[in-house]
VOPATI-644461 format. One line per 3 residues: their letters; for each residue x, y, z of N, C-alpha, C. Coordinates in steps of 0.1 Angstrom, whole numbers. Example, Ala and Ser with C-alpha at 12.3 -4.5 7.8 and 13.67 -1.06 7.14 Angstrom:
<lumtis>
as = 132 -57 78 123 -45 78 132 -33 78; 128 -22 71 137 -11 71 129 0 79
</lumtis>
This chain:
<lumtis>
mls = 1047 933 834 1037 934 844 1023 935 838; 1022 940 826 1009 941 820 1003 928 817; 1011 918 814 1006 905 811 1001 898 824
avg = 1006 902 836 1002 897 849 988 901 852; 983 912 846 970 917 849 961 916 837; 965 907 827 956 904 816 956 914 805
lda = 966 922 803 967 931 792 979 928 783; 978 931 770 989 928 762 998 941 761; 1010 940 756 1019 950 756 1015 963 748
daa = 1005 961 739 999 973 732 993 983 741; 988 979 753 982 988 762 992 998 767; 1004 995 768 1015 1004 772 1016 1016 763
qqf = 1012 1014 750 1014 1025 740 1002 1033 739; 991 1030 746 978 1037 744 978 1050 754; 971 1060 749 968 1071 758 958 1067 768
phr = 958 1072 780 948 1067 790 933 1069 785; 930 1080 778 916 1082 774 912 1071 764; 921 1064 758 918 1053 748 915 1040 755
lsg = 917 1039 768 915 1026 775 902 1026 782; 896 1015 783 883 1013 791 886 1015 806; 875 1017 813 877 1018 828 884 1006 834
gmc = 880 994 830 886 982 835 900 981 831; 904 985 819 918 985 814 926 994 823; 920 1006 826 928 1016 834 930 1010 848
qrv = 920 1003 854 922 997 867 933 987 866; 934 979 856 944 969 855 958 975 852; 959 986 845 972 993 843 977 998 857
lla = 968 1003 865 971 1008 878 976 997 887; 969 985 886 973 974 894 987 969 890; 990 969 876 1003 965 872 1014 975 877
aal = 1011 987 877 1021 997 882 1023 995 897; 1012 992 904 1014 989 919 1022 976 921; 1020 967 913 1027 954 915 1042 954 910
agr = 1045 964 902 1059 965 897 1070 965 908; 1066 971 919 1076 971 930 1076 958 939; 1068 948 935 1067 936 942 1064 938 957
psl = 1052 944 960 1048 947 974 1044 934 981; 1044 934 994 1039 923 1001 1024 927 1005; 1020 939 1004 1007 944 1007 1002 953 996
lvv = 991 950 991 985 959 980 972 965 986; 972 978 987 960 985 992 952 990 980; 940 985 979 931 990 967 919 996 973
dep = 917 1009 969 905 1016 974 895 1018 963; 883 1012 965 872 1012 956 877 1008 942; 883 996 940 888 992 927 877 990 916
tas = 865 988 921 854 985 911 844 996 910; 847 1007 917 837 1019 915 837 1023 901; 826 1026 896 823 1032 883 826 1022 872
ldt = 827 1009 875 829 999 864 816 991 862; 814 987 850 803 979 847 804 965 853; 794 957 852 794 944 859 804 935 854
lnr = 807 935 841 817 926 835 831 930 840; 834 943 839 847 947 843 849 946 858; 838 948 866 839 946 880 843 932 884
rrv = 837 922 877 840 908 879 854 905 875; 859 911 864 873 909 859 883 914 869; 881 926 874 890 932 884 890 924 897
lsl = 879 919 902 878 912 914 885 898 912; 882 892 901 889 879 897 904 881 896; 908 892 891 922 895 890 929 896 903
lag = 922 903 912 927 905 926 928 892 933; 918 883 932 918 870 938 930 862 932; 932 862 919 943 855 913 956 860 917
lrr = 958 873 919 970 879 923 973 874 937; 963 874 946 965 869 960 970 854 959; 964 846 951 967 832 950 981 830 944
dtg = 983 837 933 996 834 925 1008 840 931; 1007 852 937 1019 860 941 1020 860 956; 1009 856 963 1010 857 978 1009 871 984
vav = 1006 881 975 1005 894 980 992 895 989; 993 902 1000 981 905 1008 974 917 1002; 961 916 1002 953 927 996 944 933 1007
lli = 945 946 1009 936 953 1017 926 960 1008; 914 955 1008 904 960 999 894 969 1006; 894 982 1002 885 992 1008 873 994 998
thd = 861 991 1003 850 992 993 837 994 1001; 827 998 994 813 999 999 806 986 994; 811 979 985 805 968 979 807 955 987
qra = 797 952 995 798 940 1004 799 927 996; 793 926 984 794 914 976 808 912 972; 815 923 969 829 921 964 838 915 976
vag = 835 920 988 843 915 999 840 901 1001; 828 897 1001 824 883 1003 830 873 993; 833 878 981 838 869 971 853 867 971
icd = 861 876 977 875 874 976 883 876 989; 876 880 999 884 882 1012 882 871 1022; 893 869 1029 893 859 1040 886 864 1052
rhv = 888 877 1055 882 884 1066 878 898 1062; 868 903 1069 864 917 1066 859 924 1079; 861 937 1078 857 946 1089 847 956 1084
vlt = 836 957 1091 826 967 1087 827 979 1097; 831 990 1092 832 1002 1100 819 1008 1103; 816 1012 1115 804 1018 1119 806 1033 1120
ppd = 795 1041 1119 796 1055 1120 803 1059 1134; 809 1070 1134 816 1074 1147 805 1076 1158; 810 1075 1170 802 1077 1182 797 1092 1182
prp = 784 1095 1183 780 1109 1182 781 1117 1195; 786 1110 1205 787 1117 1218 799 1127 1217; 799 1138 1224 810 1148 1224 822 1141 1230
ana = 834 1145 1226 846 1138 1231 847 1140 1247; 842 1150 1253 844 1152 1267 832 1147 1275; 822 1140 1268 811 1135 1275 814 1122 1283
ept = 808 1120 1294 809 1108 1302 803 1096 1295; 810 1086 1293 804 1074 1286 793 1068 1295; 782 1066 1289 771 1059 1295 770 1045 1291
tpa = 773 1043 1278 774 1029 1273 786 1029 1264; 793 1017 1263 804 1017 1255 801 1019 1240; 810 1025 1233 808 1026 1218 808 1013 1212
pap = 801 1011 1201 800 998 1195 814 994 1188; 818 982 1189 830 977 1184 828 974 1169; 839 976 1161 837 972 1147 834 957 1145
qvs = 826 954 1135 822 941 1133 832 934 1124; 837 922 1129 847 915 1122 842 901 1120; 843 896 1108 839 882 1105 850 875 1097
dar = 850 862 1098 859 854 1091 851 847 1080; 854 851 1067 847 845 1056 849 831 1053; 859 825 1060 863 811 1057 853 802 1065
r = 845 807 1074 836 798 1082 824 795 1074
</lumtis>
């Protein structure tokens, strides 16, 4: 599995504190892929990574989608990451500030959905 995420077998013998942030992310992706999931949920996979490792992880996710057919649910604040690898994205808006028992005067805004393939 490590080779599928661009790491050599030596990474399996390293202590976690000896790995870079990008390497740690890839080890976690390898562990998640070991069970051959049909859906991979990744929450902020590029948080706290430098620009180079951010690109590597996003490229890896795009390649995994293409090569294995796994669906990826990417949770992130990084809109640029979403635009680069996702077919569709949803932007969640803040919750409706009205109290739960208040009479609705206007409908709450719907989540924004776009199709990146357009």
